[in-house]
MIDOSE-1310 file (N, C-alpha, C; in nm, 2 decimals, decimal comma, always signed):
residues 277
mkkk	-1,56/+6,14/+4,35/-1,45/+6,18/+4,26/-1,34/+6,23/+4,34; -1,22/+6,19/+4,31/-1,10/+6,24/+4,39/-1,07/+6,39/+4,36; -1,03/+6,46/+4,46/-0,98/+6,60/+4,44/-0,86/+6,60/+4,34; -0,86/+6,69/+4,25/-0,74/+6,71/+4,16/-0,64/+6,81/+4,23
iiii	-0,52/+6,76/+4,25/-0,41/+6,84/+4,31/-0,30/+6,86/+4,21; -0,26/+6,98/+4,18/-0,14/+7,00/+4,10/-0,02/+7,03/+4,19; +0,09/+6,96/+4,16/+0,22/+6,98/+4,23/+0,32/+7,02/+4,13; +0,38/+7,14/+4,16/+0,48/+7,20/+4,07/+0,61/+7,18/+4,13
gkng	+0,70/+7,11/+4,06/+0,84/+7,08/+4,11/+0,84/+6,93/+4,15; +0,82/+6,84/+4,06/+0,81/+6,70/+4,09/+0,94/+6,64/+4,12; +1,05/+6,70/+4,08/+1,18/+6,63/+4,10/+1,25/+6,67/+4,23; +1,20/+6,76/+4,31/+1,26/+6,81/+4,43/+1,22/+6,72/+4,55
figs	+1,29/+6,74/+4,66/+1,26/+6,66/+4,78/+1,12/+6,66/+4,82; +1,06/+6,78/+4,84/+0,92/+6,79/+4,89/+0,83/+6,75/+4,79; +0,84/+6,80/+4,66/+0,75/+6,76/+4,56/+0,74/+6,61/+4,53; +0,86/+6,55/+4,52/+0,86/+6,40/+4,49/+0,79/+6,32/+4,60
nlik	+0,82/+6,36/+4,72/+0,76/+6,29/+4,83/+0,61/+6,32/+4,85; +0,57/+6,44/+4,82/+0,42/+6,47/+4,83/+0,35/+6,39/+4,72; +0,40/+6,38/+4,60/+0,34/+6,30/+4,49/+0,32/+6,16/+4,54; +0,42/+6,10/+4,60/+0,42/+5,96/+4,64/+0,32/+5,94/+4,75
llkk	+0,31/+6,04/+4,85/+0,23/+6,03/+4,97/+0,08/+6,06/+4,94; +0,05/+6,15/+4,84/-0,08/+6,19/+4,82/-0,16/+6,12/+4,71; -0,08/+6,05/+4,62/-0,15/+6,00/+4,50/-0,25/+5,89/+4,53; -0,24/+5,83/+4,65/-0,34/+5,72/+4,68/-0,48/+5,78/+4,69
nfdi	-0,49/+5,90/+4,75/-0,62/+5,95/+4,78/-0,66/+6,07/+4,70; -0,57/+6,12/+4,61/-0,60/+6,24/+4,53/-0,56/+6,21/+4,39; -0,62/+6,28/+4,29/-0,58/+6,28/+4,15/-0,46/+6,38/+4,14; -0,34/+6,33/+4,13/-0,22/+6,42/+4,13/-0,17/+6,44/+3,99
ksya	-0,15/+6,57/+3,96/-0,09/+6,61/+3,83/+0,03/+6,68/+3,87; +0,15/+6,66/+3,80/+0,27/+6,73/+3,83/+0,32/+6,79/+3,71; +0,38/+6,91/+3,73/+0,43/+6,99/+3,62/+0,56/+7,06/+3,66; +0,64/+7,09/+3,56/+0,75/+7,18/+3,58/+0,69/+7,33/+3,58
yvkf	+0,76/+7,42/+3,65/+0,71/+7,55/+3,67/+0,67/+7,62/+3,53; +0,76/+7,62/+3,44/+0,73/+7,69/+3,31/+0,62/+7,63/+3,24; +0,61/+7,50/+3,24/+0,50/+7,43/+3,17/+0,37/+7,46/+3,23; +0,37/+7,47/+3,36/+0,24/+7,51/+3,43/+0,19/+7,65/+3,39
lnin	+0,29/+7,74/+3,38/+0,25/+7,88/+3,35/+0,19/+7,88/+3,20; +0,23/+7,79/+3,12/+0,18/+7,79/+2,98/+0,05/+7,71/+2,96; +0,00/+7,65/+3,06/-0,12/+7,57/+3,05/-0,24/+7,66/+3,02; -0,33/+7,61/+2,93/-0,45/+7,68/+2,91/-0,54/+7,68/+3,04
pkll	-0,58/+7,80/+3,09/-0,65/+7,81/+3,21/-0,78/+7,72/+3,21; -0,84/+7,69/+3,10/-0,96/+7,61/+3,09/-0,93/+7,47/+3,14; -0,81/+7,43/+3,12/-0,77/+7,29/+3,16/-0,75/+7,28/+3,32; -0,76/+7,40/+3,38/-0,74/+7,40/+3,53/-0,87/+7,42/+3,60
sdvs	-0,98/+7,42/+3,53/-1,11/+7,45/+3,59/-1,15/+7,36/+3,70; -1,11/+7,23/+3,70/-1,15/+7,13/+3,80/-1,04/+7,11/+3,90; -0,94/+7,19/+3,91/-0,83/+7,17/+4,01/-0,88/+7,22/+4,14; -0,85/+7,15/+4,25/-0,88/+7,19/+4,39/-0,77/+7,27/+4,45
yvin	-0,65/+7,22/+4,44/-0,53/+7,28/+4,50/-0,41/+7,28/+4,41; -0,33/+7,39/+4,42/-0,20/+7,40/+4,35/-0,10/+7,41/+4,46; +0,00/+7,33/+4,46/+0,11/+7,33/+4,56/+0,24/+7,35/+4,48; +0,31/+7,46/+4,51/+0,44/+7,49/+4,45/+0,55/+7,44/+4,54
ctsn	+0,64/+7,35/+4,48/+0,75/+7,29/+4,56/+0,88/+7,33/+4,49; +0,88/+7,43/+4,41/+1,01/+7,47/+4,34/+1,04/+7,61/+4,37; +1,17/+7,65/+4,35/+1,21/+7,79/+4,36/+1,33/+7,80/+4,27; +1,41/+7,91/+4,29/+1,53/+7,94/+4,21/+1,63/+8,00/+4,29
kqyv	+1,76/+8,00/+4,24/+1,87/+8,05/+4,32/+1,86/+8,20/+4,35; +1,81/+8,27/+4,25/+1,80/+8,42/+4,27/+1,70/+8,45/+4,39; +1,59/+8,38/+4,40/+1,50/+8,40/+4,50/+1,56/+8,37/+4,64; +1,64/+8,26/+4,64/+1,70/+8,22/+4,77/+1,81/+8,31/+4,81
skky	+1,89/+8,36/+4,72/+2,01/+8,43/+4,76/+2,01/+8,58/+4,74; +1,92/+8,63/+4,66/+1,92/+8,78/+4,63/+1,80/+8,85/+4,69; +1,80/+8,98/+4,68/+1,69/+9,06/+4,73/+1,57/+9,03/+4,65; +1,45/+9,06/+4,70/+1,33/+9,03/+4,64/+1,31/+9,09/+4,50
sekn	+1,26/+9,01/+4,41/+1,22/+9,06/+4,27/+1,10/+8,98/+4,23; +1,00/+9,04/+4,18/+0,88/+8,97/+4,14/+0,91/+8,86/+4,03; +1,00/+8,89/+3,94/+1,03/+8,79/+3,84/+1,09/+8,66/+3,89; +1,15/+8,67/+4,01/+1,21/+8,55/+4,08/+1,11/+8,48/+4,17
dfdl	+0,99/+8,54/+4,19/+0,89/+8,48/+4,28/+0,80/+8,39/+4,21; +0,83/+8,26/+4,21/+0,75/+8,16/+4,14/+0,61/+8,15/+4,20; +0,60/+8,16/+4,33/+0,47/+8,15/+4,40/+0,38/+8,26/+4,35; +0,43/+8,38/+4,35/+0,35/+8,50/+4,30/+0,30/+8,48/+4,16
qisk	+0,39/+8,43/+4,07/+0,35/+8,41/+3,93/+0,24/+8,30/+3,92; +0,25/+8,20/+4,00/+0,15/+8,09/+4,00/+0,02/+8,15/+4,05; +0,02/+8,23/+4,16/-0,10/+8,29/+4,21/-0,17/+8,37/+4,10; -0,09/+8,44/+4,02/-0,15/+8,52/+3,91/-0,22/+8,43/+3,81
kikd	-0,16/+8,32/+3,79/-0,22/+8,22/+3,69/-0,35/+8,17/+3,73; -0,37/+8,15/+3,87/-0,50/+8,09/+3,91/-0,59/+8,19/+3,98; -0,56/+8,32/+3,97/-0,64/+8,42/+4,04/-0,79/+8,42/+4,00; -0,82/+8,38/+3,87/-0,96/+8,38/+3,83/-1,03/+8,25/+3,83
lnck	-0,96/+8,15/+3,89/-1,01/+8,02/+3,91/-1,06/+8,00/+4,05; -1,12/+7,88/+4,08/-1,18/+7,85/+4,21/-1,08/+7,77/+4,30; -0,97/+7,73/+4,25/-0,88/+7,65/+4,33/-0,81/+7,73/+4,43; -0,76/+7,65/+4,53/-0,68/+7,71/+4,64/-0,54/+7,68/+4,61
mifl	-0,45/+7,76/+4,69/-0,31/+7,74/+4,67/-0,25/+7,71/+4,81; -0,15/+7,62/+4,81/-0,07/+7,60/+4,93/+0,07/+7,65/+4,91; +0,10/+7,75/+5,00/+0,23/+7,81/+5,00/+0,32/+7,76/+5,11; +0,44/+7,70/+5,06/+0,53/+7,64/+5,16/+0,64/+7,74/+5,19
tsrk	+0,64/+7,78/+5,32/+0,74/+7,88/+5,36/+0,82/+7,82/+5,48; +0,90/+7,90/+5,55/+1,00/+7,85/+5,64/+0,99/+7,91/+5,78; +1,03/+7,83/+5,88/+1,04/+7,88/+6,01/+1,14/+7,99/+6,03; +1,23/+8,01/+5,92/+1,33/+8,12/+5,93/+1,27/+8,26/+5,93
iykl	+1,14/+8,27/+5,90/+1,08/+8,41/+5,91/+1,07/+8,45/+6,06; +1,08/+8,36/+6,15/+1,07/+8,40/+6,29/+1,20/+8,44/+6,35; +1,19/+8,51/+6,46/+1,31/+8,53/+6,54/+1,33/+8,40/+6,62; +1,46/+8,36/+6,64/+1,49/+8,24/+6,71/+1,43/+8,24/+6,85
gdnl	+1,38/+8,12/+6,89/+1,33/+8,11/+7,02/+1,25/+7,98/+7,03; +1,19/+7,96/+7,15/+1,12/+7,84/+7,18/+0,97/+7,87/+7,18; +0,89/+7,76/+7,15/+0,74/+7,77/+7,15/+0,69/+7,89/+7,07; +0,74/+7,90/+6,95/+0,71/+8,01/+6,86/+0,57/+7,98/+6,79
ness	+0,47/+8,06/+6,81/+0,34/+8,04/+6,75/+0,33/+8,14/+6,63; +0,21/+8,13/+6,56/+0,19/+8,21/+6,44/+0,19/+8,36/+6,47; +0,17/+8,40/+6,59/+0,17/+8,54/+6,62/+0,31/+8,59/+6,68; +0,40/+8,50/+6,69/+0,53/+8,53/+6,74/+0,60/+8,64/+6,66
rlkp	+0,71/+8,70/+6,71/+0,78/+8,81/+6,64/+0,84/+8,75/+6,52; +0,83/+8,82/+6,41/+0,89/+8,78/+6,28/+1,02/+8,86/+6,26; +1,12/+8,79/+6,23/+1,25/+8,86/+6,21/+1,34/+8,78/+6,12; +1,30/+8,78/+5,99/+1,38/+8,71/+5,89/+1,52/+8,78/+5,88
ncny	+1,63/+8,70/+5,87/+1,76/+8,76/+5,87/+1,85/+8,72/+5,75; +1,78/+8,67/+5,65/+1,85/+8,64/+5,52/+1,76/+8,67/+5,41; +1,82/+8,68/+5,29/+1,73/+8,72/+5,17/+1,62/+8,61/+5,15; +1,66/+8,49/+5,17/+1,56/+8,38/+5,15/+1,44/+8,40/+5,24
sknk	+1,46/+8,41/+5,37/+1,35/+8,43/+5,46/+1,27/+8,56/+5,45; +1,35/+8,67/+5,41/+1,28/+8,79/+5,38/+1,19/+8,78/+5,26; +1,24/+8,71/+5,16/+1,16/+8,70/+5,04/+1,04/+8,61/+5,07; +1,05/+8,51/+5,15/+0,94/+8,42/+5,18/+0,83/+8,50/+5,25
lyte	+0,87/+8,58/+5,35/+0,77/+8,66/+5,42/+0,70/+8,76/+5,33; +0,78/+8,82/+5,24/+0,72/+8,92/+5,15/+0,62/+8,85/+5,06; +0,65/+8,73/+5,01/+0,56/+8,65/+4,92/+0,44/+8,62/+5,00; +0,46/+8,57/+5,12/+0,34/+8,53/+5,21/+0,24/+8,65/+5,22
kkll	+0,29/+8,77/+5,25/+0,20/+8,88/+5,26/+0,13/+8,91/+5,13; +0,20/+8,90/+5,02/+0,13/+8,92/+4,89/+0,02/+8,82/+4,86; +0,05/+8,69/+4,89/-0,05/+8,59/+4,86/-0,17/+8,60/+4,95; -0,15/+8,63/+5,08/-0,26/+8,65/+5,17/-0,35/+8,77/+5,12
knlk	-0,29/+8,87/+5,07/-0,36/+8,99/+5,02/-0,44/+8,96/+4,89; -0,37/+8,89/+4,80/-0,42/+8,86/+4,67/-0,53/+8,75/+4,66; -0,50/+8,64/+4,74/-0,59/+8,52/+4,73/-0,68/+8,51/+4,85; -0,66/+8,59/+4,95/-0,75/+8,59/+5,07/-0,79/+8,46/+5,12
nril	-0,91/+8,41/+5,10/-0,96/+8,29/+5,16/-0,93/+8,17/+5,07; -0,84/+8,18/+4,98/-0,80/+8,07/+4,89/-0,65/+8,03/+4,91; -0,59/+8,08/+5,02/-0,45/+8,05/+5,04/-0,42/+7,98/+5,17; -0,35/+7,87/+5,17/-0,30/+7,80/+5,29/-0,15/+7,82/+5,30
vlri	-0,11/+7,89/+5,41/+0,04/+7,91/+5,43/+0,09/+7,81/+5,53; +0,19/+7,73/+5,50/+0,25/+7,64/+5,59/+0,39/+7,68/+5,62; +0,41/+7,72/+5,75/+0,54/+7,76/+5,80/+0,61/+7,63/+5,85; +0,70/+7,58/+5,78/+0,76/+7,45/+5,80/+0,89/+7,46/+5,89
snli	+0,90/+7,36/+5,98/+1,03/+7,36/+6,06/+1,14/+7,30/+5,98; +1,17/+7,17/+6,00/+1,27/+7,10/+5,93/+1,21/+6,96/+5,89; +1,22/+6,93/+5,76/+1,16/+6,80/+5,71/+1,27/+6,70/+5,70; +1,25/+6,58/+5,74/+1,34/+6,47/+5,74/+1,29/+6,36/+5,65
gink	+1,36/+6,32/+5,55/+1,32/+6,21/+5,46/+1,43/+6,18/+5,35; +1,39/+6,09/+5,27/+1,48/+6,04/+5,16/+1,45/+6,12/+5,04; +1,55/+6,17/+4,97/+1,53/+6,24/+4,84/+1,56/+6,14/+4,73; +1,46/+6,10/+4,66/+1,47/+6,00/+4,55/+1,57/+6,04/+4,44
fknn	+1,58/+6,17/+4,43/+1,67/+6,23/+4,32/+1,80/+6,27/+4,39; +1,91/+6,21/+4,35/+2,04/+6,23/+4,41/+2,12/+6,34/+4,36; +2,07/+6,42/+4,28/+2,15/+6,53/+4,22/+2,17/+6,64/+4,32; +2,24/+6,61/+4,43/+2,26/+6,71/+4,53/+2,33/+6,84/+4,48
hkki	+2,41/+6,82/+4,38/+2,49/+6,94/+4,33/+2,39/+7,04/+4,26; +2,27/+6,99/+4,23/+2,17/+7,08/+4,17/+2,09/+7,15/+4,28; +2,10/+7,11/+4,40/+2,01/+7,16/+4,51/+2,04/+7,31/+4,53; +1,94/+7,39/+4,56/+1,95/+7,53/+4,58/+2,02/+7,55/+4,72
hrtf	+1,98/+7,47/+4,82/+2,04/+7,48/+4,95/+2,03/+7,34/+5,01; +2,12/+7,31/+5,10/+2,12/+7,18/+5,17/+2,04/+7,19/+5,30; +1,96/+7,08/+5,32/+1,89/+7,07/+5,45/+1,98/+7,00/+5,55; +1,92/+6,99/+5,67/+2,00/+6,92/+5,78/+2,03/+6,78/+5,74
idnf	+1,94/+6,70/+5,68/+1,96/+6,56/+5,65/+2,06/+6,55/+5,53; +2,06/+6,65/+5,44/+2,16/+6,65/+5,33/+2,30/+6,66/+5,39; +2,31/+6,75/+5,49/+2,44/+6,77/+5,55/+2,48/+6,64/+5,63; +2,39/+6,58/+5,70/+2,42/+6,46/+5,77/+2,47/+6,35/+5,68
ffnv	+2,40/+6,32/+5,57/+2,44/+6,21/+5,48/+2,57/+6,25/+5,41; +2,59/+6,37/+5,38/+2,72/+6,42/+5,32/+2,83/+6,39/+5,42; +2,81/+6,42/+5,54/+2,92/+6,41/+5,64/+2,95/+6,26/+5,67; +2,85/+6,18/+5,69/+2,87/+6,04/+5,73/+2,94/+5,96/+5,61
qrgi	+2,92/+6,01/+5,49/+2,99/+5,95/+5,38/+3,14/+5,98/+5,38; +3,17/+6,09/+5,45/+3,31/+6,13/+5,47/+3,36/+6,07/+5,60; +3,28/+6,00/+5,68/+3,33/+5,94/+5,80/+3,32/+6,03/+5,92; +3,23/+6,13/+5,91/+3,22/+6,23/+6,02/+3,08/+6,24/+6,07
vfnn	+3,07/+6,25/+6,20/+2,94/+6,28/+6,27/+2,97/+6,39/+6,37; +2,89/+6,50/+6,36/+2,91/+6,62/+6,44/+2,86/+6,59/+6,59; +2,93/+6,64/+6,68/+2,88/+6,64/+6,82/+2,78/+6,75/+6,85; +2,66/+6,71/+6,86/+2,55/+6,81/+6,88/+2,48/+6,80/+7,01
ekny	+2,55/+6,77/+7,12/+2,48/+6,73/+7,25/+2,39/+6,84/+7,30; +2,43/+6,97/+7,28/+2,36/+7,08/+7,34/+2,26/+7,15/+7,25; +2,26/+7,11/+7,12/+2,18/+7,18/+7,02/+2,05/+7,10/+6,99; +1,94/+7,18/+6,97/+1,81/+7,12/+6,93/+1,74/+7,20/+6,83
kdfl	+1,65/+7,14/+6,76/+1,57/+7,21/+6,66/+1,43/+7,14/+6,66; +1,35/+7,17/+6,57/+1,22/+7,11/+6,56/+1,21/+7,04/+6,42; +1,18/+6,91/+6,43/+1,19/+6,83/+6,30/+1,05/+6,76/+6,28; +1,03/+6,73/+6,16/+0,91/+6,65/+6,12/+0,95/+6,56/+6,00
svnk	+0,90/+6,44/+6,01/+0,93/+6,35/+5,89/+0,85/+6,39/+5,77; +0,90/+6,37/+5,66/+0,82/+6,41/+5,54/+0,70/+6,32/+5,52; +0,70/+6,20/+5,58/+0,58/+6,12/+5,58/+0,47/+6,18/+5,66; +0,51/+6,23/+5,78/+0,41/+6,30/+5,87/+0,36/+6,43/+5,80
fgei	+0,45/+6,50/+5,73/+0,41/+6,62/+5,66/+0,31/+6,59/+5,56; +0,33/+6,48/+5,48/+0,23/+6,44/+5,38/+0,09/+6,41/+5,44; +0,09/+6,34/+5,56/-0,03/+6,31/+5,63/-0,10/+6,44/+5,67; -0,03/+6,54/+5,72/-0,08/+6,66/+5,76/-0,14/+6,74/+5,64
vekl	-0,07/+6,74/+5,53/-0,12/+6,81/+5,41/-0,25/+6,75/+5,36; -0,25/+6,62/+5,36/-0,38/+6,55/+5,32/-0,49/+6,59/+5,41; -0,47/+6,59/+5,54/-0,58/+6,63/+5,63/-0,63/+6,77/+5,61; -0,53/+6,86/+5,59/-0,57/+7,00/+5,56/-0,64/+7,02/+5,43
inkk	-0,61/+6,95/+5,33/-0,68/+6,96/+5,20/-0,82/+6,90/+5,22; -0,84/+6,79/+5,29/-0,97/+6,73/+5,30/-1,06/+6,82/+5,39; -1,01/+6,90/+5,48/-1,09/+6,99/+5,56/-1,10/+7,13/+5,50; -1,04/+7,15/+5,38/-1,04/+7,28/+5,31/-1,00/+7,39/+5,40
vvgv	-0,89/+7,37/+5,47/-0,83/+7,47/+5,56/-0,76/+7,58/+5,49; -0,78/+7,70/+5,53/-0,70/+7,81/+5,48/-0,64/+7,89/+5,60; -0,55/+7,98/+5,57/-0,49/+8,06/+5,68/-0,34/+8,02/+5,69; -0,29/+8,06/+5,81/-0,14/+8,04/+5,84/-0,12/+7,94/+5,95
ynis	-0,04/+7,84/+5,93/-0,02/+7,74/+6,03/+0,13/+7,70/+6,03; +0,18/+7,68/+6,16/+0,31/+7,61/+6,18/+0,29/+7,46/+6,15; +0,39/+7,41/+6,08/+0,39/+7,26/+6,05/+0,52/+7,21/+6,12; +0,50/+7,14/+6,23/+0,62/+7,10/+6,31/+0,58/+6,99/+6,40
lgqk	+0,68/+6,93/+6,47/+0,66/+6,84/+6,58/+0,61/+6,91/+6,70; +0,65/+7,03/+6,72/+0,61/+7,11/+6,83/+0,68/+7,09/+6,96; +0,81/+7,04/+6,95/+0,89/+7,02/+7,07/+1,04/+7,02/+7,03; +1,12/+7,03/+7,13/+1,27/+7,02/+7,11/+1,31/+6,88/+7,07
vyla	+1,39/+6,88/+6,97/+1,45/+6,75/+6,93/+1,60/+6,77/+6,93; +1,67/+6,71/+7,03/+1,81/+6,73/+7,04/+1,88/+6,65/+6,92; +1,98/+6,72/+6,86/+2,04/+6,67/+6,74/+2,12/+6,54/+6,77; +2,17/+6,53/+6,88/+2,25/+6,41/+6,92/+2,16/+6,29/+6,91
klin	+2,04/+6,30/+6,96/+1,94/+6,19/+6,96/+1,90/+6,16/+6,81; +1,87/+6,27/+6,74/+1,83/+6,25/+6,60/+1,93/+6,18/+6,52; +2,06/+6,23/+6,54/+2,17/+6,17/+6,46/+2,19/+6,02/+6,50; +2,17/+5,98/+6,62/+2,18/+5,84/+6,66/+2,07/+5,76/+6,58
wlnl	+1,95/+5,81/+6,57/+1,85/+5,74/+6,50/+1,89/+5,73/+6,35; +1,93/+5,84/+6,29/+1,97/+5,84/+6,15/+2,09/+5,75/+6,12; +2,18/+5,73/+6,22/+2,30/+5,66/+6,20/+2,29/+5,52/+6,24; +2,17/+5,47/+6,28/+2,15/+5,34/+6,34/+2,21/+5,23/+6,25
fnkn	+2,19/+5,23/+6,12/+2,23/+5,12/+6,03/+2,36/+5,15/+5,96; +2,44/+5,24/+6,01/+2,57/+5,27/+5,95/+2,67/+5,18/+6,00; +2,72/+5,09/+5,92/+2,82/+4,99/+5,96/+2,96/+5,04/+5,93; +2,98/+5,15/+5,87/+3,11/+5,21/+5,84/+3,17/+5,28/+5,96
kyks	+3,30/+5,29/+5,97/+3,37/+5,36/+6,08/+3,35/+5,51/+6,06; +3,33/+5,58/+6,17/+3,32/+5,73/+6,16/+3,38/+5,79/+6,29; +3,40/+5,91/+6,29/+3,45/+5,98/+6,41/+3,36/+6,10/+6,44; +3,34/+6,12/+6,57/+3,26/+6,23/+6,62/+3,35/+6,35/+6,64
vdip	+3,31/+6,46/+6,58/+3,39/+6,58/+6,58/+3,30/+6,70/+6,63; +3,37/+6,80/+6,69/+3,29/+6,92/+6,73/+3,24/+7,00/+6,61; +3,14/+7,07/+6,63/+3,08/+7,15/+6,52/+3,18/+7,26/+6,49; +3,21/+7,28/+6,37/+3,30/+7,39/+6,33/+3,24/+7,53/+6,37
kryk	+3,33/+7,62/+6,41/+3,28/+7,75/+6,45/+3,20/+7,83/+6,34; +3,23/+7,79/+6,22/+3,17/+7,86/+6,11/+3,02/+7,82/+6,09; +2,98/+7,71/+6,15/+2,85/+7,66/+6,15/+2,76/+7,74/+6,25; +2,64/+7,78/+6,21/+2,55/+7,84/+6,30/+2,46/+7,74/+6,37
tecf	+2,45/+7,75/+6,50/+2,37/+7,65/+6,57/+2,25/+7,73/+6,62; +2,14/+7,71/+6,54/+2,02/+7,79/+6,57/+1,92/+7,70/+6,64; +1,90/+7,72/+6,76/+1,81/+7,63/+6,84/+1,67/+7,70/+6,84; +1,57/+7,62/+6,82/+1,43/+7,67/+6,82/+1,33/+7,55/+6,82
ylnn	+1,21/+7,58/+6,85/+1,10/+7,49/+6,82/+0,97/+7,57/+6,80; +0,88/+7,52/+6,72/+0,76/+7,59/+6,69/+0,64/+7,53/+6,77; +0,55/+7,62/+6,80/+0,42/+7,58/+6,86/+0,32/+7,54/+6,75; +0,27/+7,42/+6,76/+0,18/+7,37/+6,66/+0,03/+7,35/+6,71
dklm	+0,00/+7,42/+6,82/-0,13/+7,40/+6,88/-0,25/+7,44/+6,78; -0,23/+7,54/+6,71/-0,33/+7,59/+6,61/-0,36/+7,48/+6,51; -0,25/+7,42/+6,46/-0,27/+7,31/+6,37/-0,34/+7,19/+6,43; -0,29/+7,15/+6,55/-0,35/+7,03/+6,61/-0,50/+7,04/+6,65
kkin	-0,54/+7,17/+6,67/-0,68/+7,19/+6,70/-0,77/+7,18/+6,57; -0,70/+7,20/+6,46/-0,77/+7,20/+6,33/-0,78/+7,06/+6,27; -0,68/+6,97/+6,29/-0,68/+6,84/+6,23/-0,65/+6,74/+6,34; -0,70/+6,62/+6,32/-0,68/+6,50/+6,41/-0,56/+6,42/+6,36
vknr	-0,44/+6,45/+6,40/-0,32/+6,37/+6,36/-0,23/+6,34/+6,48; -0,19/+6,22/+6,50/-0,10/+6,18/+6,60/+0,04/+6,23/+6,56; +0,10/+6,32/+6,63/+0,23/+6,38/+6,59/+0,32/+6,37/+6,71; +0,39/+6,26/+6,73/+0,47/+6,23/+6,85/+0,62/+6,21/+6,82
lidl	+0,70/+6,23/+6,92/+0,84/+6,21/+6,90/+0,87/+6,06/+6,86; +0,80/+5,97/+6,91/+0,82/+5,83/+6,88/+0,80/+5,80/+6,73; +0,70/+5,88/+6,67/+0,68/+5,86/+6,52/+0,80/+5,91/+6,44; +0,86/+6,03/+6,49/+0,98/+6,08/+6,42/+1,09/+5,98/+6,44
qkdc	+1,10/+5,92/+6,56/+1,21/+5,82/+6,58/+1,20/+5,70/+6,48; +1,08/+5,65/+6,47/+1,05/+5,54/+6,38/+1,09/+5,57/+6,23; +1,04/+5,69/+6,19/+1,07/+5,73/+6,05/+1,22/+5,75/+6,03; +1,29/+5,81/+6,13/+1,44/+5,83/+6,12/+1,51/+5,69/+6,10
ksis	+1,47/+5,60/+6,18/+1,53/+5,46/+6,17/+1,50/+5,40/+6,04; +1,38/+5,42/+5,99/+1,35/+5,37/+5,86/+1,43/+5,43/+5,75; +1,45/+5,56/+5,76/+1,54/+5,64/+5,67/+1,68/+5,58/+5,67; +1,73/+5,56/+5,79/+1,86/+5,51/+5,81/+1,88/+5,37/+5,74
kiff	+1,78/+5,29/+5,76/+1,79/+5,15/+5,70/+1,79/+5,16/+5,55; +1,70/+5,25/+5,49/+1,70/+5,26/+5,34/+1,83/+5,32/+5,29; +1,88/+5,42/+5,36/+2,00/+5,49/+5,31/+2,12/+5,40/+5,32; +2,14/+5,34/+5,43/+2,27/+5,27/+5,45/+2,26/+5,13/+5,39
kknn	+2,15/+5,08/+5,36/+2,14/+4,95/+5,28/+2,19/+4,98/+5,14; +2,17/+5,10/+5,09/+2,22/+5,13/+4,95/+2,37/+5,17/+4,95; +2,41/+5,22/+5,07/+2,55/+5,29/+5,07/+2,65/+5,21/+5,15; +2,61/+5,11/+5,23/+2,71/+5,02/+5,30/+2,75/+4,90/+5,22
k	+2,80/+4,93/+5,10/+2,84/+4,83/+5,01/+2,98/+4,85/+4,96
């Protein structure tokens, strides 16, 4: 029998992609946040994992408040059940730097990252050996839902596509970050679920990815004219990469730069096939 996985936030970038990537091997049920909170707990008795992929503007932009913490409310819903929870958090809880591992210095510098770290601590305390915390670098992929005006915040790829449609590509020769395709992310989540892994893990490629190279891959199928411009001074250039050794020792996944390159080129083909018309 397939494991039953509940994904909350089916219309978002991560949620919609996880549903697509995991439904082959798991019994996937998806709910909106409020609907999930109103489910009779008896109907959740056979659930193996709950993954929350949604949030709200107040949690992202304001100081911590329990009422804005969707993950905490979900954990309260399942506290008396046997299922595990996967908490998706951000590399922004770390101080900027290279080769950051799970024990590296934590220095969240915005309300969003401070709130994520506070939630993480609460979940680890409350759920103990039933919580898997994934500290994610930057995910690259296609968002099937195009309502970008409804997004709480834009990712790197959102900004890239927004700019190329304006005929602009930023010059990022010196800047690097750590990226992972959403396809590889789904593969990693599947492996972690099958191995019943709990604890805290960095989810990343685990090496520097220079933005100029990434942009070339994403822009491969763009037939429209564009100009390369310097990054505006108002933009923050935060260079970093995460150490993923702990993750790689736990699961057997090929996680290489060439895989990211292939996925970026595939994303470029899909996006520009629809938009080069």
